[in-house]
N, CA, C, O and CB atoms as a CASP TS submission, in Angstrom:
PFRMAT TS
TARGET T0000
AUTHOR 0000-0000-0000
METHOD Language model
MODEL 1
PARENT N/A
ATOM      1  N   MET     1     -10.992  -6.599   8.232  1.00  0.00           N
ATOM      2  CA  MET     1     -10.588  -7.008   6.886  1.00  0.00           C
ATOM      3  C   MET     1      -9.501  -6.058   6.383  1.00  0.00           C
ATOM      4  O   MET     1      -9.615  -4.839   6.512  1.00  0.00           O
ATOM      5  CB  MET     1     -11.812  -7.021   5.910  1.00  0.00           C
ATOM      6  N   ARG     2      -8.464  -6.627   5.817  1.00  0.00           N
ATOM      7  CA  ARG     2      -7.380  -5.835   5.242  1.00  0.00           C
ATOM      8  C   ARG     2      -7.599  -5.689   3.742  1.00  0.00           C
ATOM      9  O   ARG     2      -8.175  -6.560   3.091  1.00  0.00           O
ATOM     10  CB  ARG     2      -6.003  -6.486   5.534  1.00  0.00           C
ATOM     11  N   LEU     3      -7.128  -4.574   3.215  1.00  0.00           N
ATOM     12  CA  LEU     3      -7.193  -4.364   1.775  1.00  0.00           C
ATOM     13  C   LEU     3      -6.093  -5.188   1.123  1.00  0.00           C
ATOM     14  O   LEU     3      -4.910  -4.982   1.396  1.00  0.00           O
ATOM     15  CB  LEU     3      -7.055  -2.852   1.412  1.00  0.00           C
ATOM     16  N   LYS     4      -6.487  -6.129   0.251  1.00  0.00           N
ATOM     17  CA  LYS     4      -5.500  -6.999  -0.387  1.00  0.00           C
ATOM     18  C   LYS     4      -5.114  -6.433  -1.747  1.00  0.00           C
ATOM     19  O   LYS     4      -5.971  -5.983  -2.507  1.00  0.00           O
ATOM     20  CB  LYS     4      -6.049  -8.439  -0.536  1.00  0.00           C
ATOM     21  N   PRO     5      -3.822  -6.457  -2.046  1.00  0.00           N
ATOM     22  CA  PRO     5      -3.414  -5.997  -3.379  1.00  0.00           C
ATOM     23  C   PRO     5      -3.830  -7.020  -4.436  1.00  0.00           C
ATOM     24  O   PRO     5      -3.775  -8.228  -4.204  1.00  0.00           O
ATOM     25  CB  PRO     5      -1.879  -5.756  -3.433  1.00  0.00           C
ATOM     26  N   GLY     6      -4.238  -6.525  -5.579  1.00  0.00           N
ATOM     27  CA  GLY     6      -4.600  -7.413  -6.675  1.00  0.00           C
ATOM     28  C   GLY     6      -3.446  -7.575  -7.643  1.00  0.00           C
ATOM     29  O   GLY     6      -2.435  -6.880  -7.549  1.00  0.00           O
ATOM     30  N   LYS     7      -3.608  -8.492  -8.566  1.00  0.00           N
ATOM     31  CA  LYS     7      -2.574  -8.716  -9.577  1.00  0.00           C
ATOM     32  C   LYS     7      -2.774  -7.791 -10.771  1.00  0.00           C
ATOM     33  O   LYS     7      -1.858  -7.575 -11.565  1.00  0.00           O
ATOM     34  CB  LYS     7      -2.579 -10.180 -10.036  1.00  0.00           C
ATOM     35  N   THR     8      -3.987  -7.248 -10.886  1.00  0.00           N
ATOM     36  CA  THR     8      -4.294  -6.324 -11.985  1.00  0.00           C
ATOM     37  C   THR     8      -5.046  -5.124 -11.417  1.00  0.00           C
ATOM     38  O   THR     8      -5.494  -5.141 -10.270  1.00  0.00           O
ATOM     39  CB  THR     8      -5.137  -7.030 -13.106  1.00  0.00           C
ATOM     40  N   ASN     9      -5.174  -4.093 -12.231  1.00  0.00           N
ATOM     41  CA  ASN     9      -5.933  -2.911 -11.825  1.00  0.00           C
ATOM     42  C   ASN     9      -7.376  -3.302 -11.495  1.00  0.00           C
ATOM     43  O   ASN     9      -7.950  -2.817 -10.520  1.00  0.00           O
ATOM     44  CB  ASN     9      -5.902  -1.833 -12.940  1.00  0.00           C
ATOM     45  N   LYS    10      -7.953  -4.178 -12.312  1.00  0.00           N
ATOM     46  CA  LYS    10      -9.336  -4.621 -12.086  1.00  0.00           C
ATOM     47  C   LYS    10      -9.464  -5.319 -10.729  1.00  0.00           C
ATOM     48  O   LYS    10     -10.410  -5.061  -9.985  1.00  0.00           O
ATOM     49  CB  LYS    10      -9.793  -5.573 -13.221  1.00  0.00           C
ATOM     50  N   GLU    11      -8.522  -6.192 -10.410  1.00  0.00           N
ATOM     51  CA  GLU    11      -8.550  -6.878  -9.108  1.00  0.00           C
ATOM     52  C   GLU    11      -8.409  -5.883  -7.965  1.00  0.00           C
ATOM     53  O   GLU    11      -9.081  -6.009  -6.941  1.00  0.00           O
ATOM     54  CB  GLU    11      -7.431  -7.932  -9.027  1.00  0.00           C
ATOM     55  N   ASP    12      -7.528  -4.886  -8.140  1.00  0.00           N
ATOM     56  CA  ASP    12      -7.378  -3.853  -7.117  1.00  0.00           C
ATOM     57  C   ASP    12      -8.703  -3.145  -6.862  1.00  0.00           C
ATOM     58  O   ASP    12      -9.084  -2.915  -5.714  1.00  0.00           O
ATOM     59  CB  ASP    12      -6.307  -2.837  -7.533  1.00  0.00           C
ATOM     60  N   ARG    13      -9.390  -2.808  -7.926  1.00  0.00           N
ATOM     61  CA  ARG    13     -10.675  -2.102  -7.792  1.00  0.00           C
ATOM     62  C   ARG    13     -11.721  -2.972  -7.095  1.00  0.00           C
ATOM     63  O   ARG    13     -12.432  -2.505  -6.206  1.00  0.00           O
ATOM     64  CB  ARG    13     -11.193  -1.672  -9.175  1.00  0.00           C
ATOM     65  N   ILE    14     -11.809  -4.227  -7.500  1.00  0.00           N
ATOM     66  CA  ILE    14     -12.771  -5.148  -6.887  1.00  0.00           C
ATOM     67  C   ILE    14     -12.443  -5.346  -5.405  1.00  0.00           C
ATOM     68  O   ILE    14     -13.338  -5.353  -4.559  1.00  0.00           O
ATOM     69  CB  ILE    14     -12.769  -6.514  -7.628  1.00  0.00           C
ATOM     70  N   ASN    15     -11.157  -5.505  -5.101  1.00  0.00           N
ATOM     71  CA  ASN    15     -10.747  -5.670  -3.704  1.00  0.00           C
ATOM     72  C   ASN    15     -11.099  -4.436  -2.878  1.00  0.00           C
ATOM     73  O   ASN    15     -11.517  -4.555  -1.726  1.00  0.00           O
ATOM     74  CB  ASN    15      -9.240  -5.947  -3.618  1.00  0.00           C
ATOM     75  N   PHE    16     -10.931  -3.247  -3.467  1.00  0.00           N
ATOM     76  CA  PHE    16     -11.269  -2.030  -2.738  1.00  0.00           C
ATOM     77  C   PHE    16     -12.766  -1.946  -2.486  1.00  0.00           C
ATOM     78  O   PHE    16     -13.183  -1.560  -1.394  1.00  0.00           O
ATOM     79  CB  PHE    16     -10.794  -0.797  -3.507  1.00  0.00           C
ATOM     80  N   VAL    17     -13.577  -2.297  -3.465  1.00  0.00           N
ATOM     81  CA  VAL    17     -15.037  -2.278  -3.280  1.00  0.00           C
ATOM     82  C   VAL    17     -15.430  -3.240  -2.162  1.00  0.00           C
ATOM     83  O   VAL    17     -16.248  -2.896  -1.308  1.00  0.00           O
ATOM     84  CB  VAL    17     -15.771  -2.655  -4.603  1.00  0.00           C
ATOM     85  N   ASP    18     -14.857  -4.434  -2.161  1.00  0.00           N
ATOM     86  CA  ASP    18     -15.142  -5.403  -1.098  1.00  0.00           C
ATOM     87  C   ASP    18     -14.713  -4.866   0.265  1.00  0.00           C
ATOM     88  O   ASP    18     -15.440  -4.987   1.252  1.00  0.00           O
ATOM     89  CB  ASP    18     -14.432  -6.735  -1.385  1.00  0.00           C
ATOM     90  N   TYR    19     -13.525  -4.275   0.301  1.00  0.00           N
ATOM     91  CA  TYR    19     -13.005  -3.703   1.549  1.00  0.00           C
ATOM     92  C   TYR    19     -13.929  -2.598   2.066  1.00  0.00           C
ATOM     93  O   TYR    19     -14.282  -2.573   3.245  1.00  0.00           O
ATOM     94  CB  TYR    19     -11.577  -3.148   1.336  1.00  0.00           C
ATOM     95  N   TRP    20     -14.314  -1.691   1.175  1.00  0.00           N
ATOM     96  CA  TRP    20     -15.131  -0.554   1.602  1.00  0.00           C
ATOM     97  C   TRP    20     -16.527  -1.014   2.032  1.00  0.00           C
ATOM     98  O   TRP    20     -17.070  -0.497   3.009  1.00  0.00           O
ATOM     99  CB  TRP    20     -15.240   0.483   0.468  1.00  0.00           C
ATOM    100  N   ALA    21     -17.108  -1.967   1.324  1.00  0.00           N
ATOM    101  CA  ALA    21     -18.427  -2.491   1.698  1.00  0.00           C
ATOM    102  C   ALA    21     -18.370  -3.114   3.092  1.00  0.00           C
ATOM    103  O   ALA    21     -19.276  -2.915   3.900  1.00  0.00           O
ATOM    104  CB  ALA    21     -18.917  -3.536   0.661  1.00  0.00           C
ATOM    105  N   ASP    22     -17.313  -3.859   3.370  1.00  0.00           N
ATOM    106  CA  ASP    22     -17.133  -4.459   4.690  1.00  0.00           C
ATOM    107  C   ASP    22     -16.954  -3.379   5.760  1.00  0.00           C
ATOM    108  O   ASP    22     -17.505  -3.482   6.856  1.00  0.00           O
ATOM    109  CB  ASP    22     -15.922  -5.409   4.685  1.00  0.00           C
ATOM    110  N   PHE    23     -16.186  -2.353   5.432  1.00  0.00           N
ATOM    111  CA  PHE    23     -15.953  -1.250   6.366  1.00  0.00           C
ATOM    112  C   PHE    23     -17.256  -0.543   6.718  1.00  0.00           C
ATOM    113  O   PHE    23     -17.520  -0.248   7.884  1.00  0.00           O
ATOM    114  CB  PHE    23     -14.957  -0.248   5.773  1.00  0.00           C
ATOM    115  N   VAL    24     -18.069  -0.275   5.696  1.00  0.00           N
ATOM    116  CA  VAL    24     -19.351   0.412   5.909  1.00  0.00           C
ATOM    117  C   VAL    24     -20.285  -0.443   6.765  1.00  0.00           C
ATOM    118  O   VAL    24     -20.988   0.080   7.630  1.00  0.00           O
ATOM    119  CB  VAL    24     -20.023   0.741   4.554  1.00  0.00           C
ATOM    120  N   LYS    25     -20.293  -1.750   6.529  1.00  0.00           N
ATOM    121  CA  LYS    25     -21.153  -2.643   7.304  1.00  0.00           C
ATOM    122  C   LYS    25     -20.752  -2.713   8.772  1.00  0.00           C
ATOM    123  O   LYS    25     -21.609  -2.822   9.649  1.00  0.00           O
ATOM    124  CB  LYS    25     -21.124  -4.029   6.706  1.00  0.00           C
ATOM    125  N   LYS    26     -19.439  -2.650   9.042  1.00  0.00           N
ATOM    126  CA  LYS    26     -18.936  -2.856  10.400  1.00  0.00           C
ATOM    127  C   LYS    26     -18.768  -1.579  11.224  1.00  0.00           C
ATOM    128  O   LYS    26     -18.454  -1.654  12.412  1.00  0.00           O
ATOM    129  CB  LYS    26     -17.631  -3.557  10.332  1.00  0.00           C
ATOM    130  N   ASN    27     -18.970  -0.411  10.615  1.00  0.00           N
ATOM    131  CA  ASN    27     -18.756   0.841  11.330  1.00  0.00           C
ATOM    132  C   ASN    27     -20.007   1.703  11.304  1.00  0.00           C
ATOM    133  O   ASN    27     -20.803   1.640  10.366  1.00  0.00           O
ATOM    134  CB  ASN    27     -17.580   1.603  10.730  1.00  0.00           C
ATOM    135  N   PRO    28     -20.172   2.518  12.356  1.00  0.00           N
ATOM    136  CA  PRO    28     -21.336   3.412  12.395  1.00  0.00           C
ATOM    137  C   PRO    28     -21.286   4.436  11.254  1.00  0.00           C
ATOM    138  O   PRO    28     -20.218   4.752  10.729  1.00  0.00           O
ATOM    139  CB  PRO    28     -21.407   4.138  13.754  1.00  0.00           C
ATOM    140  N   ASP    29     -22.459   4.942  10.889  1.00  0.00           N
ATOM    141  CA  ASP    29     -22.553   5.927   9.809  1.00  0.00           C
ATOM    142  C   ASP    29     -21.615   7.109  10.025  1.00  0.00           C
ATOM    143  O   ASP    29     -20.991   7.587   9.077  1.00  0.00           O
ATOM    144  CB  ASP    29     -23.983   6.426   9.682  1.00  0.00           C
ATOM    145  N   LYS    30     -21.509   7.584  11.265  1.00  0.00           N
ATOM    146  CA  LYS    30     -20.677   8.761  11.534  1.00  0.00           C
ATOM    147  C   LYS    30     -19.220   8.522  11.188  1.00  0.00           C
ATOM    148  O   LYS    30     -18.526   9.452  10.778  1.00  0.00           O
ATOM    149  CB  LYS    30     -20.792   9.163  12.990  1.00  0.00           C
ATOM    150  N   VAL    31     -18.743   7.303  11.343  1.00  0.00           N
ATOM    151  CA  VAL    31     -17.336   6.994  11.069  1.00  0.00           C
ATOM    152  C   VAL    31     -17.067   7.009   9.560  1.00  0.00           C
ATOM    153  O   VAL    31     -16.190   7.733   9.088  1.00  0.00           O
ATOM    154  CB  VAL    31     -16.957   5.615  11.668  1.00  0.00           C
ATOM    155  N   TRP    32     -17.817   6.217   8.817  1.00  0.00           N
ATOM    156  CA  TRP    32     -17.515   6.130   7.395  1.00  0.00           C
ATOM    157  C   TRP    32     -17.971   7.348   6.611  1.00  0.00           C
ATOM    158  O   TRP    32     -17.352   7.701   5.608  1.00  0.00           O
ATOM    159  CB  TRP    32     -18.147   4.907   6.820  1.00  0.00           C
ATOM    160  N   SER    33     -19.057   8.006   7.055  1.00  0.00           N
ATOM    161  CA  SER    33     -19.512   9.186   6.320  1.00  0.00           C
ATOM    162  C   SER    33     -18.531  10.343   6.496  1.00  0.00           C
ATOM    163  O   SER    33     -18.394  11.177   5.601  1.00  0.00           O
ATOM    164  CB  SER    33     -20.917   9.605   6.788  1.00  0.00           C
ATOM    165  N   LYS    34     -17.844  10.402   7.646  1.00  0.00           N
ATOM    166  CA  LYS    34     -16.825  11.432   7.847  1.00  0.00           C
ATOM    167  C   LYS    34     -15.683  11.239   6.853  1.00  0.00           C
ATOM    168  O   LYS    34     -15.167  12.209   6.298  1.00  0.00           O
ATOM    169  CB  LYS    34     -16.289  11.398   9.300  1.00  0.00           C
ATOM    170  N   GLN    35     -15.294   9.999   6.632  1.00  0.00           N
ATOM    171  CA  GLN    35     -14.228   9.719   5.667  1.00  0.00           C
ATOM    172  C   GLN    35     -14.669  10.042   4.236  1.00  0.00           C
ATOM    173  O   GLN    35     -13.891  10.576   3.446  1.00  0.00           O
ATOM    174  CB  GLN    35     -13.799   8.249   5.763  1.00  0.00           C
ATOM    175  N   GLN    36     -15.908   9.717   3.915  1.00  0.00           N
ATOM    176  CA  GLN    36     -16.434  10.054   2.599  1.00  0.00           C
ATOM    177  C   GLN    36     -16.446  11.565   2.402  1.00  0.00           C
ATOM    178  O   GLN    36     -16.115  12.062   1.326  1.00  0.00           O
ATOM    179  CB  GLN    36     -17.848   9.480   2.419  1.00  0.00           C
ATOM    180  N   ASN    37     -16.828  12.291   3.449  1.00  0.00           N
ATOM    181  CA  ASN    37     -16.869  13.746   3.389  1.00  0.00           C
ATOM    182  C   ASN    37     -15.485  14.319   3.106  1.00  0.00           C
ATOM    183  O   ASN    37     -15.346  15.234   2.294  1.00  0.00           O
ATOM    184  CB  ASN    37     -17.422  14.319   4.694  1.00  0.00           C
ATOM    185  N   ILE    38     -14.467  13.791   3.768  1.00  0.00           N
ATOM    186  CA  ILE    38     -13.091  14.242   3.547  1.00  0.00           C
ATOM    187  C   ILE    38     -12.685  14.005   2.086  1.00  0.00           C
ATOM    188  O   ILE    38     -12.107  14.883   1.446  1.00  0.00           O
ATOM    189  CB  ILE    38     -12.115  13.508   4.509  1.00  0.00           C
ATOM    190  N   LEU    39     -12.990  12.828   1.578  1.00  0.00           N
ATOM    191  CA  LEU    39     -12.642  12.486   0.199  1.00  0.00           C
ATOM    192  C   LEU    39     -13.347  13.415  -0.793  1.00  0.00           C
ATOM    193  O   LEU    39     -12.708  13.973  -1.685  1.00  0.00           O
ATOM    194  CB  LEU    39     -13.008  11.022  -0.096  1.00  0.00           C
ATOM    195  N   ILE    40     -14.647  13.576  -0.638  1.00  0.00           N
ATOM    196  CA  ILE    40     -15.420  14.400  -1.569  1.00  0.00           C
ATOM    197  C   ILE    40     -14.967  15.849  -1.509  1.00  0.00           C
ATOM    198  O   ILE    40     -14.809  16.489  -2.548  1.00  0.00           O
ATOM    199  CB  ILE    40     -16.920  14.303  -1.260  1.00  0.00           C
ATOM    200  N   ASN    41     -14.757  16.376  -0.311  1.00  0.00           N
ATOM    201  CA  ASN    41     -14.299  17.763  -0.184  1.00  0.00           C
ATOM    202  C   ASN    41     -12.931  17.962  -0.828  1.00  0.00           C
ATOM    203  O   ASN    41     -12.683  19.000  -1.442  1.00  0.00           O
ATOM    204  CB  ASN    41     -14.243  18.171   1.288  1.00  0.00           C
ATOM    205  N   SER    42     -12.044  16.981  -0.696  1.00  0.00           N
ATOM    206  CA  SER    42     -10.721  17.114  -1.306  1.00  0.00           C
ATOM    207  C   SER    42     -10.815  17.081  -2.828  1.00  0.00           C
ATOM    208  O   SER    42     -10.056  17.770  -3.510  1.00  0.00           O
ATOM    209  CB  SER    42      -9.787  16.001  -0.810  1.00  0.00           C
ATOM    210  N   GLN    43     -11.734  16.292  -3.365  1.00  0.00           N
ATOM    211  CA  GLN    43     -11.914  16.253  -4.816  1.00  0.00           C
ATOM    212  C   GLN    43     -12.467  17.578  -5.330  1.00  0.00           C
ATOM    213  O   GLN    43     -12.044  18.061  -6.380  1.00  0.00           O
ATOM    214  CB  GLN    43     -12.850  15.100  -5.211  1.00  0.00           C
ATOM    215  N   ILE    44     -13.404  18.165  -4.600  1.00  0.00           N
ATOM    216  CA  ILE    44     -13.958  19.462  -4.989  1.00  0.00           C
ATOM    217  C   ILE    44     -12.879  20.535  -4.924  1.00  0.00           C
ATOM    218  O   ILE    44     -12.754  21.352  -5.837  1.00  0.00           O
ATOM    219  CB  ILE    44     -15.149  19.843  -4.083  1.00  0.00           C
ATOM    220  N   LYS    45     -12.101  20.532  -3.848  1.00  0.00           N
ATOM    221  CA  LYS    45     -11.017  21.511  -3.696  1.00  0.00           C
ATOM    222  C   LYS    45     -10.006  21.376  -4.829  1.00  0.00           C
ATOM    223  O   LYS    45      -9.561  22.376  -5.392  1.00  0.00           O
ATOM    224  CB  LYS    45     -10.312  21.334  -2.334  1.00  0.00           C
ATOM    225  N   ASN    46      -9.648  20.148  -5.161  1.00  0.00           N
ATOM    226  CA  ASN    46      -8.705  19.906  -6.248  1.00  0.00           C
ATOM    227  C   ASN    46      -9.257  20.410  -7.580  1.00  0.00           C
ATOM    228  O   ASN    46      -8.526  21.011  -8.368  1.00  0.00           O
ATOM    229  CB  ASN    46      -8.378  18.413  -6.345  1.00  0.00           C
ATOM    230  N   ALA    47     -10.531  20.172  -7.832  1.00  0.00           N
ATOM    231  CA  ALA    47     -11.148  20.627  -9.080  1.00  0.00           C
ATOM    232  C   ALA    47     -11.149  22.148  -9.152  1.00  0.00           C
ATOM    233  O   ALA    47     -10.891  22.718 -10.213  1.00  0.00           O
ATOM    234  CB  ALA    47     -12.585  20.088  -9.204  1.00  0.00           C
ATOM    235  N   ARG    48     -11.434  22.804  -8.047  1.00  0.00           N
ATOM    236  CA  ARG    48     -11.458  24.278  -8.024  1.00  0.00           C
ATOM    237  C   ARG    48     -10.069  24.872  -8.212  1.00  0.00           C
ATOM    238  O   ARG    48      -9.929  25.958  -8.773  1.00  0.00           O
ATOM    239  CB  ARG    48     -12.053  24.777  -6.708  1.00  0.00           C
ATOM    240  N   ASN    49      -9.048  24.171  -7.748  1.00  0.00           N
ATOM    241  CA  ASN    49      -7.679  24.672  -7.853  1.00  0.00           C
ATOM    242  C   ASN    49      -6.970  24.220  -9.124  1.00  0.00           C
ATOM    243  O   ASN    49      -5.789  24.508  -9.317  1.00  0.00           O
ATOM    244  CB  ASN    49      -6.886  24.230  -6.658  1.00  0.00           C
ATOM    245  N   SER    50      -7.686  23.517  -9.982  1.00  0.00           N
ATOM    246  CA  SER    50      -7.091  23.003 -11.207  1.00  0.00           C
ATOM    247  C   SER    50      -6.660  24.156 -12.108  1.00  0.00           C
ATOM    248  O   SER    50      -7.348  25.170 -12.216  1.00  0.00           O
ATOM    249  CB  SER    50      -8.078  22.084 -11.944  1.00  0.00           C
ATOM    250  N   LYS    51      -5.525  23.983 -12.744  1.00  0.00           N
ATOM    251  CA  LYS    51      -4.994  25.025 -13.611  1.00  0.00           C
ATOM    252  C   LYS    51      -5.494  24.894 -15.053  1.00  0.00           C
ATOM    253  O   LYS    51      -5.173  25.733 -15.894  1.00  0.00           O
ATOM    254  CB  LYS    51      -3.479  24.989 -13.588  1.00  0.00           C
ATOM    255  N   ILE    52      -6.272  23.858 -15.345  1.00  0.00           N
ATOM    256  CA  ILE    52      -6.803  23.715 -16.697  1.00  0.00           C
ATOM    257  C   ILE    52      -8.262  24.148 -16.718  1.00  0.00           C
ATOM    258  O   ILE    52      -8.972  24.058 -15.716  1.00  0.00           O
ATOM    259  CB  ILE    52      -6.660  22.258 -17.199  1.00  0.00           C
ATOM    260  N   SER    53      -8.685  24.617 -17.874  1.00  0.00           N
ATOM    261  CA  SER    53     -10.066  25.078 -18.013  1.00  0.00           C
ATOM    262  C   SER    53     -11.021  23.887 -18.097  1.00  0.00           C
ATOM    263  O   SER    53     -10.620  22.767 -18.412  1.00  0.00           O
ATOM    264  CB  SER    53     -10.216  25.973 -19.261  1.00  0.00           C
ATOM    265  N   THR    54     -12.260  24.155 -17.814  1.00  0.00           N
ATOM    266  CA  THR    54     -13.293  23.126 -17.915  1.00  0.00           C
ATOM    267  C   THR    54     -13.364  22.605 -19.348  1.00  0.00           C
ATOM    268  O   THR    54     -13.485  21.401 -19.579  1.00  0.00           O
ATOM    269  CB  THR    54     -14.670  23.683 -17.469  1.00  0.00           C
ATOM    270  N   LYS    55     -13.287  23.533 -20.310  1.00  0.00           N
ATOM    271  CA  LYS    55     -13.368  23.155 -21.728  1.00  0.00           C
ATOM    272  C   LYS    55     -12.223  22.195 -22.093  1.00  0.00           C
ATOM    273  O   LYS    55     -12.454  21.178 -22.746  1.00  0.00           O
ATOM    274  CB  LYS    55     -13.320  24.422 -22.633  1.00  0.00           C
ATOM    275  N   PHE    56     -11.003  22.515 -21.675  1.00  0.00           N
ATOM    276  CA  PHE    56      -9.854  21.669 -21.989  1.00  0.00           C
ATOM    277  C   PHE    56      -9.986  20.302 -21.315  1.00  0.00           C
ATOM    278  O   PHE    56      -9.690  19.277 -21.930  1.00  0.00           O
ATOM    279  CB  PHE    56      -8.547  22.356 -21.551  1.00  0.00           C
ATOM    280  N   TYR    57     -10.424  20.281 -20.068  1.00  0.00           N
ATOM    281  CA  TYR    57     -10.624  19.020 -19.355  1.00  0.00           C
ATOM    282  C   TYR    57     -11.610  18.129 -20.104  1.00  0.00           C
ATOM    283  O   TYR    57     -11.369  16.933 -20.274  1.00  0.00           O
ATOM    284  CB  TYR    57     -11.124  19.281 -17.925  1.00  0.00           C
ATOM    285  N   LEU    58     -12.705  18.707 -20.545  1.00  0.00           N
ATOM    286  CA  LEU    58     -13.715  17.923 -21.266  1.00  0.00           C
ATOM    287  C   LEU    58     -13.184  17.413 -22.590  1.00  0.00           C
ATOM    288  O   LEU    58     -13.531  16.307 -23.006  1.00  0.00           O
ATOM    289  CB  LEU    58     -14.966  18.755 -21.503  1.00  0.00           C
ATOM    290  N   GLU    59     -12.334  18.206 -23.273  1.00  0.00           N
ATOM    291  CA  GLU    59     -11.723  17.745 -24.510  1.00  0.00           C
ATOM    292  C   GLU    59     -10.825  16.534 -24.248  1.00  0.00           C
ATOM    293  O   GLU    59     -10.864  15.560 -24.998  1.00  0.00           O
ATOM    294  CB  GLU    59     -10.918  18.877 -25.164  1.00  0.00           C
ATOM    295  N   ILE    60     -10.031  16.592 -23.204  1.00  0.00           N
ATOM    296  CA  ILE    60      -9.154  15.482 -22.837  1.00  0.00           C
ATOM    297  C   ILE    60      -9.967  14.249 -22.500  1.00  0.00           C
ATOM    298  O   ILE    60      -9.629  13.139 -22.912  1.00  0.00           O
ATOM    299  CB  ILE    60      -8.261  15.865 -21.655  1.00  0.00           C
ATOM    300  N   LYS    61     -11.039  14.449 -21.750  1.00  0.00           N
ATOM    301  CA  LYS    61     -11.880  13.353 -21.289  1.00  0.00           C
ATOM    302  C   LYS    61     -12.515  12.612 -22.465  1.00  0.00           C
ATOM    303  O   LYS    61     -12.725  11.401 -22.380  1.00  0.00           O
ATOM    304  CB  LYS    61     -12.964  13.877 -20.349  1.00  0.00           C
ATOM    305  N   ARG    62     -12.821  13.300 -23.542  1.00  0.00           N
ATOM    306  CA  ARG    62     -13.483  12.684 -24.693  1.00  0.00           C
ATOM    307  C   ARG    62     -12.548  11.824 -25.522  1.00  0.00           C
ATOM    308  O   ARG    62     -12.992  10.926 -26.239  1.00  0.00           O
ATOM    309  CB  ARG    62     -14.084  13.746 -25.566  1.00  0.00           C
ATOM    310  N   LYS    63     -11.248  12.097 -25.427  1.00  0.00           N
ATOM    311  CA  LYS    63     -10.283  11.335 -26.242  1.00  0.00           C
ATOM    312  C   LYS    63     -10.132   9.916 -25.714  1.00  0.00           C
ATOM    313  O   LYS    63     -10.104   9.697 -24.503  1.00  0.00           O
ATOM    314  CB  LYS    63      -8.908  12.038 -26.260  1.00  0.00           C
ATOM    315  N   PRO    64     -10.034   8.944 -26.635  1.00  0.00           N
ATOM    316  CA  PRO    64      -9.888   7.538 -26.195  1.00  0.00           C
ATOM    317  C   PRO    64      -8.552   7.253 -25.553  1.00  0.00           C
ATOM    318  O   PRO    64      -8.295   6.122 -25.140  1.00  0.00           O
ATOM    319  CB  PRO    64     -10.074   6.606 -27.361  1.00  0.00           C
TER
END
């Protein structure tokens, strides 16, 4: 299954969920969990290297 582009952000997100669910179903745990591990580790690394404080981030996050 190929990841199809959507016409809106919402469609893109739904298409990605469908794509990932299909990928997980068709591949062994070791394959997809390795990719998840890479993603999660990169997010943690990015958060640790962030130049903004936790307090400032939370203030930004609360704004509509």
